[in-house]
N, C-alpha and C positions, 0 to 999 in steps of 0.2 A: 198647858194653855197659855200661861203668861210668858213663857220663854219664846214664843213665836213672834216674829216681827210684825205679822198682820194684826196680832192682838194689840201690840203697842201703837200701831197706826190707828186702829179703831178706838183705842182708849184716848189718844190725843184728839181725834175727831169728835168723840163724844164730849170731851172737856170743852172744846171750842163751841160746840152747839149748845151745851149747857150754860156756858158763860154768856151767851146771847140773851138768855132769860133775865139776866141781871144788869145788862149794859144798856146804854142809851144810843139812839140812832144819830140824831143831829140835835144840837142844843141839849135840852133835857127831856127829850121824848124817848121813852123806852121802846124797845122792839115789841114788847108784849101789849102795848097800848093799842096798836093797830091790829084788829082781829085777823086779817088774812096772814100777816106775819106770824101771829101767835099760832094759828092753825098749822102753817108750814113748819114752824119750829117744834110744835108738839109731835107732828108726824115724823119729822126727821129725828127728833130725840128718841121717840119710840123705836124707830128703825135702827138707830145707832145702838141702843141697849139690846135689841134683839140680835143684831149682828155680833155684838160683844159677848153675849151669853150663850149663843148656839154654836160653840166651837166644835161640838161633836158632829154636827151636820154641816159639812163644808160647803156643799152646793147651795143650801139654803142661806148660809152665812154670806156666800159670795153674791147671791142675788139680792139679799137685803142690803148689803153694803153698796152695791151698784145702784139700786133704786134710791137709796138715801143720797148718793152722790148726784144723781140726776135731779132730784128735788132740790138739793142745795144749789146746784147750778141755776135752776129756775129762780130760786130765791135771790141769788146774787144778781141775776139779770134784772129782776124786779127792783132790787135795791138801787142798782145803777140807774135804771129808768126813773125811779123816784127821786134820786139825788139830782139828776139832770133837769127834770121837769119842774121841780118845786123850788129850787134854790137859785137865785141869781148868782150868788157867789157860793159855790159848794163848800160846805163844812165837812171836812173829811175826818172821820174817826177811825182809829185802827180797827175797831170792831167791824167795820164795813167789809173788810176782806176776810173775816173769819169763815163765812160760808164757802168761799172758793178754796181756801186752804183746807177746810174739812173735806170738801169734795175731792181734792187731789189726794188727801190721805186715804179716803175711802177707795178711790180707784187703785192706789198702790196696795191697799189691803186686799182688794178683790184679785189683783194680779198675783199676789203672794199665795192667796188661798187656792187659786187655780193651779199654781205650780205645785203646791202640796197635794192637791187632788190628783193631778197627773202622775206625780211620783207614787202615790198609793196605788193607783190603778195599774201602773207598770209593774210594781212589785207584786200585786195580786196576779197579774198575767204571768209573771215569771214563776210564781209559786204553783199556779195551776198547770203550767207546762211541765214543771218538775214532777208534780204528782202523776201526771199522765205517763211520764217516762217509766216510772216504777211499776 
């Protein structure tokens, strides 16, 4: 499980999402103070943990990582809109880019999971063809 590159991608993405629970957005306002951000962070955190722990079910893991990435992109869009609309001079924190970085890591993980799944299916197909020959 831990030797796969997709697990490392998912672990990094989970760490980035988890760090948003303790970071501030702009000024001293935490992300968890605004309840829609909190709900999106809870959903993506849950999906990240699900994707990280369901390594035996590759298709489910791929779908969970992809769904988490889509929600993180929506959260990033909402953050950008919030920064543009509420601040005359935008205060940029490094944590503002964590959702998009986590989404990129999720998409990379989903791509690696798909490659593993295709490799397993092709090996199963070859084994089945070899059994039919005998």
